All heavy atoms as TSV, in Angstrom:
chain	resi	resn	atom	element	x	y	z
A	1	GLY	N	N	67.286	20.238	64.645
A	1	GLY	CA	C	68.314	20.592	63.755
A	1	GLY	C	C	69.729	20.405	64.237
A	1	GLY	O	O	70.493	19.726	63.574
A	2	THR	N	N	70.115	20.985	65.352
A	2	THR	CA	C	71.529	20.948	65.729
A	2	THR	C	C	71.979	19.544	66.116
A	2	THR	O	O	73.104	19.165	65.816
A	2	THR	CB	C	71.845	21.920	66.886
A	2	THR	OG1	O	71.027	21.594	67.998
A	2	THR	CG2	C	71.607	23.351	66.468
A	3	HIS	N	N	71.116	18.750	66.741
A	3	HIS	CA	C	71.502	17.373	67.069
A	3	HIS	C	C	71.725	16.572	65.797
A	3	HIS	O	O	72.645	15.765	65.708
A	3	HIS	CB	C	70.439	16.696	67.939
A	3	HIS	CG	C	70.399	17.237	69.333
A	3	HIS	ND1	N	69.436	18.098	69.756
A	3	HIS	CD2	C	71.224	17.030	70.377
A	3	HIS	CE1	C	69.669	18.410	71.018
A	3	HIS	NE2	N	70.743	17.776	71.423
A	4	TYR	N	N	70.865	16.788	64.809
A	4	TYR	CA	C	71.010	16.101	63.535
A	4	TYR	C	C	72.339	16.490	62.880
A	4	TYR	O	O	73.069	15.628	62.391
A	4	TYR	CB	C	69.832	16.426	62.609
A	4	TYR	CG	C	70.037	15.951	61.197
A	4	TYR	CD1	C	69.967	14.599	60.875
A	4	TYR	CD2	C	70.317	16.851	60.173
A	4	TYR	CE1	C	70.169	14.158	59.584
A	4	TYR	CE2	C	70.518	16.417	58.880
A	4	TYR	CZ	C	70.446	15.073	58.591
A	4	TYR	OH	O	70.656	14.637	57.303
A	5	GLU	N	N	72.654	17.760	62.868
A	5	GLU	CA	C	73.909	18.219	62.247
A	5	GLU	C	C	75.114	17.637	62.972
A	5	GLU	O	O	76.100	17.258	62.334
A	5	GLU	CB	C	73.984	19.746	62.223
A	5	GLU	CG	C	73.060	20.382	61.213
A	5	GLU	CD	C	73.302	19.927	59.778
A	5	GLU	OE1	O	74.463	19.706	59.378
A	5	GLU	OE2	O	72.306	19.782	59.040
A	6	GLN	N	N	75.055	17.545	64.288
A	6	GLN	CA	C	76.157	16.938	65.040
A	6	GLN	C	C	76.289	15.462	64.700
A	6	GLN	O	O	77.396	14.961	64.507
A	6	GLN	CB	C	75.945	17.141	66.537
A	6	GLN	CG	C	76.116	18.576	66.976
A	6	GLN	CD	C	75.713	18.800	68.423
A	6	GLN	OE1	O	75.152	17.925	69.083
A	6	GLN	NE2	N	75.988	19.985	68.924
A	7	ALA	N	N	75.169	14.762	64.616
A	7	ALA	CA	C	75.197	13.343	64.248
A	7	ALA	C	C	75.727	13.182	62.828
A	7	ALA	O	O	76.518	12.272	62.552
A	7	ALA	CB	C	73.800	12.739	64.367
A	8	TYR	N	N	75.331	14.078	61.933
A	8	TYR	CA	C	75.798	14.004	60.546
A	8	TYR	C	C	77.321	14.134	60.488
A	8	TYR	O	O	77.988	13.394	59.776
A	8	TYR	CB	C	75.131	15.096	59.695
A	8	TYR	CG	C	75.593	15.040	58.261
A	8	TYR	CD1	C	74.969	14.184	57.364
A	8	TYR	CD2	C	76.664	15.800	57.808
A	8	TYR	CE1	C	75.406	14.087	56.052
A	8	TYR	CE2	C	77.113	15.714	56.512
A	8	TYR	CZ	C	76.478	14.852	55.641
A	8	TYR	OH	O	76.931	14.751	54.346
A	9	LYS	N	N	77.876	15.061	61.241
A	9	LYS	CA	C	79.327	15.269	61.244
A	9	LYS	C	C	80.073	14.040	61.765
A	9	LYS	O	O	81.159	13.724	61.292
A	9	LYS	CB	C	79.684	16.491	62.090
A	9	LYS	CG	C	79.294	17.796	61.448
A	9	LYS	CD	C	79.596	18.967	62.358
A	9	LYS	CE	C	79.066	20.259	61.763
A	9	LYS	NZ	N	79.256	21.408	62.652
A	10	LEU	N	N	79.490	13.342	62.731
A	10	LEU	CA	C	80.129	12.165	63.317
A	10	LEU	C	C	79.960	10.907	62.470
A	10	LEU	O	O	80.715	9.949	62.626
A	10	LEU	CB	C	79.563	11.907	64.716
A	10	LEU	CG	C	79.880	12.964	65.772
A	10	LEU	CD1	C	79.075	12.686	67.036
A	10	LEU	CD2	C	81.365	12.998	66.058
A	11	CYS	N	N	78.984	10.922	61.587
A	11	CYS	CA	C	78.645	9.744	60.789
A	11	CYS	C	C	79.598	9.610	59.595
A	11	CYS	O	O	79.904	10.591	58.919
A	11	CYS	CB	C	77.205	9.885	60.303
A	11	CYS	SG	S	76.515	8.391	59.591
A	12	LYS	N	N	80.048	8.392	59.339
A	12	LYS	CA	C	80.900	8.131	58.186
A	12	LYS	C	C	80.019	7.931	56.952
A	12	LYS	O	O	78.850	7.555	57.076
A	12	LYS	CB	C	81.736	6.867	58.422
A	12	LYS	CG	C	82.719	6.999	59.541
A	12	LYS	CD	C	83.481	5.703	59.727
A	12	LYS	CE	C	84.446	5.843	60.899
A	12	LYS	NZ	N	85.175	4.597	61.149
A	13	PRO	N	N	80.560	8.155	55.745
A	13	PRO	CA	C	79.781	7.877	54.539
A	13	PRO	C	C	79.274	6.431	54.545
A	13	PRO	O	O	80.002	5.508	54.889
A	13	PRO	CB	C	80.785	8.110	53.409
A	13	PRO	CG	C	81.748	9.112	53.985
A	13	PRO	CD	C	81.871	8.733	55.439
A	14	GLY	N	N	78.010	6.264	54.218
A	14	GLY	CA	C	77.379	4.956	54.252
A	14	GLY	C	C	76.759	4.626	55.598
A	14	GLY	O	O	76.017	3.655	55.722
A	15	GLY	N	N	77.053	5.438	56.605
A	15	GLY	CA	C	76.517	5.211	57.942
A	15	GLY	C	C	75.082	5.696	58.068
A	15	GLY	O	O	74.596	6.474	57.253
A	16	LEU	N	N	74.402	5.212	59.108
A	16	LEU	CA	C	73.001	5.567	59.343
A	16	LEU	C	C	72.837	6.505	60.533
A	16	LEU	O	O	73.471	6.325	61.566
A	16	LEU	CB	C	72.176	4.312	59.643
A	16	LEU	CG	C	71.800	3.411	58.493
A	16	LEU	CD1	C	71.032	2.194	59.018
A	16	LEU	CD2	C	70.982	4.140	57.465
A	17	ILE	N	N	71.970	7.454	60.346
A	17	ILE	CA	C	71.479	8.279	61.442
A	17	ILE	C	C	70.028	7.845	61.617
A	17	ILE	O	O	69.247	7.862	60.662
A	17	ILE	CB	C	71.557	9.778	61.103
A	17	ILE	CG1	C	73.001	10.179	60.797
A	17	ILE	CG2	C	70.983	10.615	62.250
A	17	ILE	CD1	C	73.131	11.555	60.180
A	18	ILE	N	N	69.672	7.408	62.818
A	18	ILE	CA	C	68.328	6.907	63.075
A	18	ILE	C	C	67.589	7.937	63.929
A	18	ILE	O	O	68.057	8.319	64.997
A	18	ILE	CB	C	68.378	5.535	63.773
A	18	ILE	CG1	C	69.138	4.544	62.879
A	18	ILE	CG2	C	66.972	5.044	64.089
A	18	ILE	CD1	C	69.423	3.215	63.521
A	19	LEU	N	N	66.452	8.375	63.425
A	19	LEU	CA	C	65.660	9.402	64.097
A	19	LEU	C	C	64.319	8.805	64.503
A	19	LEU	O	O	63.601	8.260	63.668
A	19	LEU	CB	C	65.436	10.583	63.145
A	19	LEU	CG	C	66.747	11.166	62.598
A	19	LEU	CD1	C	66.735	11.214	61.107
A	19	LEU	CD2	C	67.003	12.500	63.200
A	20	ASP	N	N	63.973	8.918	65.772
A	20	ASP	CA	C	62.738	8.345	66.295
A	20	ASP	C	C	61.687	9.436	66.454
A	20	ASP	O	O	62.000	10.627	66.538
A	20	ASP	CB	C	63.019	7.675	67.631
A	20	ASP	CG	C	61.926	6.716	68.055
A	20	ASP	OD1	O	61.092	6.344	67.207
A	20	ASP	OD2	O	61.912	6.319	69.231
A	21	ASN	N	N	60.440	9.017	66.502
A	21	ASN	CA	C	59.298	9.913	66.743
A	21	ASN	C	C	59.101	10.934	65.627
A	21	ASN	O	O	58.661	12.049	65.872
A	21	ASN	CB	C	59.429	10.642	68.081
A	21	ASN	CG	C	59.591	9.708	69.242
A	21	ASN	OD1	O	59.087	8.586	69.223
A	21	ASN	ND2	N	60.306	10.134	70.257
A	22	THR	N	N	59.397	10.579	64.385
A	22	THR	CA	C	59.303	11.545	63.292
A	22	THR	C	C	57.887	11.708	62.735
A	22	THR	O	O	57.655	12.617	61.950
A	22	THR	CB	C	60.271	11.175	62.154
A	22	THR	OG1	O	60.037	9.829	61.750
A	22	THR	CG2	C	61.713	11.347	62.592
A	23	LEU	N	N	56.961	10.865	63.155
A	23	LEU	CA	C	55.569	11.009	62.704
A	23	LEU	C	C	54.611	11.344	63.848
A	23	LEU	O	O	53.469	11.722	63.604
A	23	LEU	CB	C	55.091	9.732	61.998
A	23	LEU	CG	C	55.837	9.375	60.712
A	23	LEU	CD1	C	55.309	8.072	60.141
A	23	LEU	CD2	C	55.729	10.485	59.698
A	24	MET	N	N	55.062	11.198	65.071
A	24	MET	CA	C	54.252	11.518	66.262
A	24	MET	C	C	52.831	10.965	66.145
A	24	MET	O	O	51.851	11.705	66.184
A	24	MET	CB	C	54.230	13.019	66.525
A	24	MET	CG	C	55.561	13.595	66.959
A	24	MET	SD	S	56.233	12.896	68.463
A	24	MET	CE	C	55.073	13.480	69.659
A	25	TRP	N	N	52.758	9.629	65.981
A	25	TRP	CA	C	51.472	8.920	65.906
A	25	TRP	C	C	50.580	9.479	64.801
A	25	TRP	O	O	49.368	9.515	64.927
A	25	TRP	CB	C	50.761	8.945	67.254
A	25	TRP	CG	C	51.587	8.329	68.327
A	25	TRP	CD1	C	52.346	8.990	69.257
A	25	TRP	CD2	C	51.798	6.941	68.555
A	25	TRP	NE1	N	53.009	8.087	70.051
A	25	TRP	CE2	C	52.691	6.818	69.642
A	25	TRP	CE3	C	51.319	5.779	67.955
A	25	TRP	CZ2	C	53.114	5.597	70.131
A	25	TRP	CZ3	C	51.753	4.562	68.446
A	25	TRP	CH2	C	52.626	4.482	69.523
A	26	GLY	N	N	51.177	9.986	63.739
A	26	GLY	CA	C	50.431	10.513	62.596
A	26	GLY	C	C	50.036	11.969	62.719
A	26	GLY	O	O	49.462	12.537	61.795
A	27	GLU	N	N	50.350	12.596	63.839
A	27	GLU	CA	C	49.948	13.991	64.037
A	27	GLU	C	C	50.613	14.937	63.036
A	27	GLU	O	O	50.036	15.959	62.688
A	27	GLU	CB	C	50.242	14.450	65.463
A	27	GLU	CG	C	49.322	13.818	66.491
A	27	GLU	CD	C	49.501	14.385	67.887
A	27	GLU	OE1	O	50.231	15.367	68.064
A	27	GLU	OE2	O	48.893	13.825	68.807
A	28	VAL	N	N	51.805	14.609	62.549
A	28	VAL	CA	C	52.492	15.519	61.622
A	28	VAL	C	C	51.771	15.641	60.287
A	28	VAL	O	O	51.956	16.629	59.577
A	28	VAL	CB	C	53.970	15.129	61.390
A	28	VAL	CG1	C	54.785	15.252	62.645
A	28	VAL	CG2	C	54.092	13.757	60.786
A	29	VAL	N	N	50.947	14.669	59.929
A	29	VAL	CA	C	50.221	14.744	58.663
A	29	VAL	C	C	48.780	15.224	58.838
A	29	VAL	O	O	48.062	15.364	57.856
A	29	VAL	CB	C	50.239	13.389	57.909
A	29	VAL	CG1	C	51.653	13.022	57.521
A	29	VAL	CG2	C	49.601	12.292	58.724
A	30	ASN	N	N	48.376	15.499	60.062
A	30	ASN	CA	C	47.032	15.990	60.338
A	30	ASN	C	C	47.050	17.520	60.305
A	30	ASN	O	O	47.591	18.158	61.206
A	30	ASN	CB	C	46.550	15.487	61.695
A	30	ASN	CG	C	45.128	15.881	61.996
A	30	ASN	OD1	O	44.564	16.787	61.387
A	30	ASN	ND2	N	44.529	15.205	62.964
A	31	PRO	N	N	46.454	18.131	59.258
A	31	PRO	CA	C	46.510	19.601	59.142
A	31	PRO	C	C	45.725	20.328	60.237
A	31	PRO	O	O	45.901	21.534	60.420
A	31	PRO	CB	C	45.896	19.869	57.766
A	31	PRO	CG	C	45.044	18.681	57.487
A	31	PRO	CD	C	45.705	17.516	58.175
A	32	ASN	N	N	44.902	19.616	60.989
A	32	ASN	CA	C	44.124	20.251	62.056
A	32	ASN	C	C	44.905	20.398	63.357
A	32	ASN	O	O	44.417	21.012	64.296
A	32	ASN	CB	C	42.841	19.448	62.313
A	32	ASN	CG	C	41.938	19.423	61.096
A	32	ASN	OD1	O	41.779	20.431	60.420
A	32	ASN	ND2	N	41.374	18.272	60.806
A	33	ILE	N	N	46.101	19.830	63.401
A	33	ILE	CA	C	46.929	19.935	64.604
A	33	ILE	C	C	47.999	20.985	64.359
A	33	ILE	O	O	48.769	20.899	63.407
A	33	ILE	CB	C	47.559	18.575	64.964
A	33	ILE	CG1	C	46.452	17.561	65.275
A	33	ILE	CG2	C	48.518	18.723	66.145
A	33	ILE	CD1	C	46.941	16.160	65.534
A	34	SER	N	N	48.044	21.997	65.216
A	34	SER	CA	C	49.000	23.085	65.018
A	34	SER	C	C	49.867	23.322	66.255
A	34	SER	O	O	50.381	24.417	66.443
A	34	SER	CB	C	48.267	24.368	64.625
A	34	SER	OG	O	47.397	24.776	65.669
A	35	LYS	N	N	50.040	22.292	67.088
A	35	LYS	CA	C	50.898	22.438	68.259
A	35	LYS	C	C	52.312	22.803	67.806
A	35	LYS	O	O	52.773	22.358	66.758
A	35	LYS	CB	C	50.949	21.145	69.071
A	35	LYS	CG	C	49.632	20.777	69.734
A	35	LYS	CD	C	49.803	19.542	70.595
A	35	LYS	CE	C	49.291	18.355	69.825
A	35	LYS	NZ	N	49.344	17.109	70.605
A	36	THR	N	N	52.993	23.609	68.602
A	36	THR	CA	C	54.335	24.078	68.255
A	36	THR	C	C	55.284	22.920	67.960
A	36	THR	O	O	56.007	22.953	66.958
A	36	THR	CB	C	54.908	24.956	69.392
A	36	THR	OG1	O	54.040	26.076	69.580
A	36	THR	CG2	C	56.304	25.447	69.052
A	37	MET	N	N	55.272	21.892	68.798
A	37	MET	CA	C	56.176	20.764	68.598
A	37	MET	C	C	55.898	20.077	67.258
A	37	MET	O	O	56.821	19.689	66.544
A	37	MET	CB	C	56.047	19.756	69.734
A	37	MET	CG	C	56.994	18.583	69.597
A	37	MET	SD	S	56.910	17.453	70.990
A	37	MET	CE	C	55.341	16.658	70.674
A	38	ILE	N	N	54.641	19.937	66.891
A	38	ILE	CA	C	54.278	19.290	65.632
A	38	ILE	C	C	54.700	20.160	64.455
A	38	ILE	O	O	55.228	19.657	63.461
A	38	ILE	CB	C	52.766	18.979	65.588
A	38	ILE	CG1	C	52.362	18.037	66.727
A	38	ILE	CG2	C	52.368	18.411	64.241
A	38	ILE	CD1	C	53.089	16.704	66.723
A	39	ARG	N	N	54.525	21.464	64.549
A	39	ARG	CA	C	54.967	22.370	63.471
A	39	ARG	C	C	56.474	22.277	63.282
A	39	ARG	O	O	56.969	22.245	62.157
A	39	ARG	CB	C	54.538	23.810	63.770
A	39	ARG	CG	C	53.045	24.052	63.612
A	39	ARG	CD	C	52.670	25.534	63.563
A	39	ARG	NE	N	53.437	26.389	64.430
A	39	ARG	CZ	C	53.076	26.780	65.655
A	39	ARG	NH1	N	51.946	26.351	66.179
A	39	ARG	NH2	N	53.830	27.583	66.358
A	40	LYS	N	N	57.214	22.225	64.388
A	40	LYS	CA	C	58.677	22.113	64.296
A	40	LYS	C	C	59.085	20.784	63.684
A	40	LYS	O	O	60.020	20.721	62.888
A	40	LYS	CB	C	59.313	22.286	65.675
A	40	LYS	CG	C	59.262	23.698	66.189
A	40	LYS	CD	C	59.909	23.813	67.551
A	40	LYS	CE	C	59.859	25.241	68.049
A	40	LYS	NZ	N	60.518	25.397	69.345
A	41	LEU	N	N	58.387	19.724	64.038
A	41	LEU	CA	C	58.688	18.408	63.488
A	41	LEU	C	C	58.376	18.358	61.994
A	41	LEU	O	O	59.136	17.783	61.215
A	41	LEU	CB	C	57.919	17.325	64.239
A	41	LEU	CG	C	58.274	15.885	63.921
A	41	LEU	CD1	C	59.779	15.637	64.012
A	41	LEU	CD2	C	57.538	14.953	64.857
A	42	ARG	N	N	57.297	18.986	61.580
A	42	ARG	CA	C	56.984	19.076	60.139
A	42	ARG	C	C	58.113	19.786	59.398
A	42	ARG	O	O	58.533	19.347	58.327
A	42	ARG	CB	C	55.678	19.836	59.925
A	42	ARG	CG	C	54.441	19.065	60.246
A	42	ARG	CD	C	53.196	19.906	59.968
A	42	ARG	NE	N	52.027	19.234	60.479
A	42	ARG	CZ	C	51.096	19.830	61.218
A	42	ARG	NH1	N	51.192	21.106	61.518
A	42	ARG	NH2	N	50.057	19.137	61.633
A	43	LEU	N	N	58.581	20.885	59.944
A	43	LEU	CA	C	59.669	21.640	59.318
A	43	LEU	C	C	60.943	20.793	59.258
A	43	LEU	O	O	61.620	20.742	58.224
A	43	LEU	CB	C	59.925	22.938	60.072
A	43	LEU	CG	C	61.081	23.801	59.562
A	43	LEU	CD1	C	60.853	24.226	58.120
A	43	LEU	CD2	C	61.278	25.012	60.460
A	44	PHE	N	N	61.268	20.104	60.359
A	44	PHE	CA	C	62.466	19.261	60.374
A	44	PHE	C	C	62.355	18.156	59.327
A	44	PHE	O	O	63.303	17.896	58.584
A	44	PHE	CB	C	62.693	18.654	61.761
A	44	PHE	CG	C	63.842	17.691	61.775
A	44	PHE	CD1	C	65.147	18.147	61.720
A	44	PHE	CD2	C	63.613	16.323	61.818
A	44	PHE	CE1	C	66.212	17.259	61.707
A	44	PHE	CE2	C	64.665	15.430	61.812
A	44	PHE	CZ	C	65.970	15.902	61.758
A	45	ASN	N	N	61.202	17.495	59.246
A	45	ASN	CA	C	61.009	16.433	58.257
A	45	ASN	C	C	61.168	16.972	56.843
A	45	ASN	O	O	61.757	16.320	55.982
A	45	ASN	CB	C	59.640	15.771	58.426
A	45	ASN	CG	C	59.584	14.844	59.623
A	45	ASN	OD1	O	60.592	14.379	60.115
A	45	ASN	ND2	N	58.379	14.583	60.094
A	46	LYS	N	N	60.656	18.181	56.592
A	46	LYS	CA	C	60.793	18.802	55.269
A	46	LYS	C	C	62.264	19.076	54.971
A	46	LYS	O	O	62.753	18.792	53.869
A	46	LYS	CB	C	59.989	20.103	55.217
A	46	LYS	CG	C	60.023	20.808	53.876
A	46	LYS	CD	C	59.172	22.076	53.927
A	46	LYS	CE	C	59.033	22.762	52.604
A	46	LYS	NZ	N	60.267	23.213	52.025
A	47	GLN	N	N	62.990	19.618	55.940
A	47	GLN	CA	C	64.418	19.906	55.749
A	47	GLN	C	C	65.200	18.621	55.523
A	47	GLN	O	O	66.094	18.571	54.672
A	47	GLN	CB	C	64.970	20.676	56.948
A	47	GLN	CG	C	64.430	22.071	57.051
A	47	GLN	CD	C	64.771	22.749	58.372
A	47	GLN	OE1	O	65.061	22.096	59.364
A	47	GLN	NE2	N	64.716	24.070	58.378
A	48	LEU	N	N	64.860	17.582	56.255
A	48	LEU	CA	C	65.531	16.297	56.089
A	48	LEU	C	C	65.248	15.737	54.698
A	48	LEU	O	O	66.152	15.233	54.031
A	48	LEU	CB	C	65.064	15.322	57.175
A	48	LEU	CG	C	65.783	13.989	57.264
A	48	LEU	CD1	C	67.271	14.187	57.530
A	48	LEU	CD2	C	65.169	13.145	58.363
A	49	HIS	N	N	64.030	15.843	54.238
A	49	HIS	CA	C	63.652	15.382	52.904
A	49	HIS	C	C	64.444	16.118	51.812
A	49	HIS	O	O	64.806	15.530	50.790
A	49	HIS	CB	C	62.153	15.586	52.694
A	49	HIS	CG	C	61.683	15.274	51.314
A	49	HIS	ND1	N	61.571	13.985	50.847
A	49	HIS	CD2	C	61.312	16.079	50.302
A	49	HIS	CE1	C	61.155	14.020	49.594
A	49	HIS	NE2	N	60.983	15.274	49.246
A	50	GLU	N	N	64.733	17.393	52.043
A	50	GLU	CA	C	65.443	18.212	51.060
A	50	GLU	C	C	66.963	18.139	51.203
A	50	GLU	O	O	67.685	18.712	50.391
A	50	GLU	CB	C	64.986	19.661	51.174
A	50	GLU	CG	C	63.519	19.844	50.803
A	50	GLU	CD	C	62.980	21.222	51.114
A	50	GLU	OE1	O	63.668	22.008	51.814
A	50	GLU	OE2	O	61.855	21.515	50.670
A	51	ASP	N	N	67.468	17.423	52.201
A	51	ASP	CA	C	68.912	17.324	52.448
A	51	ASP	C	C	69.533	16.351	51.440
A	51	ASP	O	O	69.386	15.136	51.567
A	51	ASP	CB	C	69.171	16.856	53.879
A	51	ASP	CG	C	70.635	16.920	54.271
A	51	ASP	OD1	O	71.500	17.095	53.381
A	51	ASP	OD2	O	70.916	16.785	55.478
A	52	SER	N	N	70.217	16.880	50.453
A	52	SER	CA	C	70.794	16.047	49.392
A	52	SER	C	C	72.019	15.260	49.862
A	52	SER	O	O	72.526	14.427	49.117
A	52	SER	CB	C	71.164	16.915	48.189
A	52	SER	OG	O	72.152	17.859	48.559
A	53	ARG	N	N	72.451	15.473	51.087
A	53	ARG	CA	C	73.622	14.751	51.614
A	53	ARG	C	C	73.276	13.360	52.100
A	53	ARG	O	O	74.157	12.559	52.380
A	53	ARG	CB	C	74.251	15.536	52.777
A	53	ARG	CG	C	74.623	16.958	52.442
A	53	ARG	CD	C	75.058	17.724	53.675
A	53	ARG	NE	N	73.966	17.774	54.658
A	53	ARG	CZ	C	74.101	18.182	55.906
A	53	ARG	NH1	N	75.282	18.567	56.358
A	53	ARG	NH2	N	73.071	18.200	56.728
A	54	VAL	N	N	71.963	13.072	52.203
A	54	VAL	CA	C	71.516	11.778	52.736
A	54	VAL	C	C	70.413	11.189	51.871
A	54	VAL	O	O	69.717	11.903	51.147
A	54	VAL	CB	C	70.999	11.906	54.192
A	54	VAL	CG1	C	72.104	12.313	55.141
A	54	VAL	CG2	C	69.831	12.858	54.282
A	55	ASP	N	N	70.270	9.870	51.950
A	55	ASP	CA	C	69.108	9.162	51.426
A	55	ASP	C	C	68.266	8.802	52.640
A	55	ASP	O	O	68.808	8.353	53.653
A	55	ASP	CB	C	69.521	7.874	50.702
A	55	ASP	CG	C	70.303	8.145	49.439
A	55	ASP	OD1	O	69.910	9.049	48.676
A	55	ASP	OD2	O	71.310	7.453	49.215
A	56	ILE	N	N	66.951	9.020	52.563
A	56	ILE	CA	C	66.119	8.756	53.732
A	56	ILE	C	C	65.053	7.720	53.433
A	56	ILE	O	O	64.632	7.525	52.292
A	56	ILE	CB	C	65.450	10.031	54.280
A	56	ILE	CG1	C	64.499	10.656	53.263
A	56	ILE	CG2	C	66.476	11.034	54.751
A	56	ILE	CD1	C	63.623	11.741	53.847
A	57	SER	N	N	64.634	7.058	54.497
A	57	SER	CA	C	63.517	6.127	54.453
A	57	SER	C	C	62.744	6.292	55.755
A	57	SER	O	O	63.337	6.259	56.836
A	57	SER	CB	C	64.020	4.685	54.318
A	57	SER	OG	O	62.946	3.802	54.235
A	58	ILE	N	N	61.437	6.502	55.629
A	58	ILE	CA	C	60.589	6.655	56.808
A	58	ILE	C	C	59.864	5.343	57.055
A	58	ILE	O	O	59.230	4.797	56.155
A	58	ILE	CB	C	59.582	7.804	56.632
A	58	ILE	CG1	C	60.322	9.124	56.460
A	58	ILE	CG2	C	58.620	7.866	57.811
A	58	ILE	CD1	C	59.422	10.303	56.157
A	59	LEU	N	N	59.969	4.847	58.276
A	59	LEU	CA	C	59.271	3.629	58.676
A	59	LEU	C	C	58.000	4.064	59.404
A	59	LEU	O	O	58.064	4.575	60.522
A	59	LEU	CB	C	60.162	2.780	59.576
A	59	LEU	CG	C	61.543	2.447	58.993
A	59	LEU	CD1	C	62.379	1.700	60.016
A	59	LEU	CD2	C	61.402	1.646	57.725
A	60	PRO	N	N	56.833	3.897	58.759
A	60	PRO	CA	C	55.593	4.462	59.294
A	60	PRO	C	C	54.860	3.552	60.281
A	60	PRO	O	O	53.697	3.230	60.101
A	60	PRO	CB	C	54.766	4.682	58.034
A	60	PRO	CG	C	55.177	3.570	57.138
A	60	PRO	CD	C	56.652	3.347	57.427
A	61	PHE	N	N	55.538	3.130	61.328
A	61	PHE	CA	C	54.874	2.350	62.364
A	61	PHE	C	C	55.025	3.089	63.682
A	61	PHE	O	O	55.939	3.880	63.860
A	61	PHE	CB	C	55.441	0.926	62.466
A	61	PHE	CG	C	56.898	0.871	62.789
A	61	PHE	CD1	C	57.332	0.912	64.099
A	61	PHE	CD2	C	57.840	0.795	61.775
A	61	PHE	CE1	C	58.687	0.866	64.412
A	61	PHE	CE2	C	59.196	0.748	62.082
A	61	PHE	CZ	C	59.611	0.790	63.392
A	62	SER	N	N	54.074	2.853	64.574
A	62	SER	CA	C	54.076	3.496	65.879
A	62	SER	C	C	54.137	5.012	65.693
A	62	SER	O	O	53.316	5.579	65.006
A	62	SER	CB	C	55.226	2.956	66.726
A	62	SER	OG	O	55.173	3.432	68.034
A	63	ASP	N	N	55.142	5.667	66.268
A	63	ASP	CA	C	55.239	7.122	66.124
A	63	ASP	C	C	56.271	7.524	65.077
A	63	ASP	O	O	56.658	8.677	64.992
A	63	ASP	CB	C	55.505	7.798	67.466
A	63	ASP	CG	C	56.737	7.267	68.164
A	63	ASP	OD1	O	57.341	6.310	67.664
A	63	ASP	OD2	O	57.097	7.811	69.210
A	64	GLY	N	N	56.696	6.581	64.259
A	64	GLY	CA	C	57.554	6.871	63.114
A	64	GLY	C	C	59.035	6.835	63.428
A	64	GLY	O	O	59.468	7.256	64.494
A	65	MET	N	N	59.779	6.295	62.489
A	65	MET	CA	C	61.235	6.260	62.600
A	65	MET	C	C	61.792	6.575	61.215
A	65	MET	O	O	61.286	6.097	60.207
A	65	MET	CB	C	61.725	4.880	63.054
A	65	MET	CG	C	63.219	4.799	63.228
A	65	MET	SD	S	63.728	3.170	63.827
A	65	MET	CE	C	63.085	3.229	65.481
A	66	THR	N	N	62.791	7.422	61.157
A	66	THR	CA	C	63.417	7.780	59.889
A	66	THR	C	C	64.864	7.319	59.907
A	66	THR	O	O	65.577	7.531	60.890
A	66	THR	CB	C	63.338	9.306	59.642
A	66	THR	OG1	O	61.964	9.696	59.620
A	66	THR	CG2	C	63.998	9.692	58.338
A	67	LEU	N	N	65.264	6.703	58.816
A	67	LEU	CA	C	66.659	6.301	58.622
A	67	LEU	C	C	67.251	7.245	57.593
A	67	LEU	O	O	66.694	7.425	56.509
A	67	LEU	CB	C	66.747	4.860	58.115
A	67	LEU	CG	C	66.003	3.804	58.914
A	67	LEU	CD1	C	66.116	2.454	58.214
A	67	LEU	CD2	C	66.542	3.717	60.328
A	68	ALA	N	N	68.370	7.843	57.929
A	68	ALA	CA	C	69.079	8.725	57.003
A	68	ALA	C	C	70.459	8.136	56.772
A	68	ALA	O	O	71.241	7.993	57.714
A	68	ALA	CB	C	69.185	10.137	57.577
A	69	ARG	N	N	70.743	7.749	55.522
A	69	ARG	CA	C	72.048	7.170	55.182
A	69	ARG	C	C	72.906	8.258	54.551
A	69	ARG	O	O	72.539	8.864	53.549
A	69	ARG	CB	C	71.918	6.013	54.194
A	69	ARG	CG	C	73.256	5.328	53.912
A	69	ARG	CD	C	73.146	4.282	52.839
A	69	ARG	NE	N	72.765	4.820	51.558
A	69	ARG	CZ	C	73.609	5.376	50.691
A	69	ARG	NH1	N	74.876	5.487	50.960
A	69	ARG	NH2	N	73.162	5.822	49.524
A	70	LYS	N	N	74.047	8.506	55.171
A	70	LYS	CA	C	74.956	9.522	54.666
A	70	LYS	C	C	75.582	9.045	53.368
A	70	LYS	O	O	76.062	7.923	53.272
A	70	LYS	CB	C	76.051	9.812	55.708
A	70	LYS	CG	C	76.971	10.947	55.342
A	70	LYS	CD	C	77.919	11.256	56.472
A	70	LYS	CE	C	78.822	12.413	56.155
A	70	LYS	NZ	N	79.693	12.738	57.300
A	71	LYS	N	N	75.533	9.890	52.353
A	71	LYS	CA	C	76.103	9.558	51.037
A	71	LYS	C	C	77.612	9.623	51.082
A	71	LYS	O	O	78.217	10.241	51.902
A	71	LYS	CB	C	75.590	10.517	49.973
A	71	LYS	CG	C	74.100	10.340	49.703
A	71	LYS	CD	C	73.648	11.292	48.641
A	71	LYS	CE	C	72.171	11.134	48.391
A	71	LYS	NZ	N	71.674	12.076	47.397
């Protein structure tokens, strides 16, 4: 959360915030995995999805990369 908010403040409108490891090799979508780090990543992804200040696109390769474009 706080790193994302700092990046958001520094980003100009139309700029990209690139987030790596957002899918953790698919573990975030596996309901049988409840590791703390995975739960936190699920919550962060949900918050990012609900953030109306950005448009997002998730690139589902490797361990996942999310692009957030500041509106």
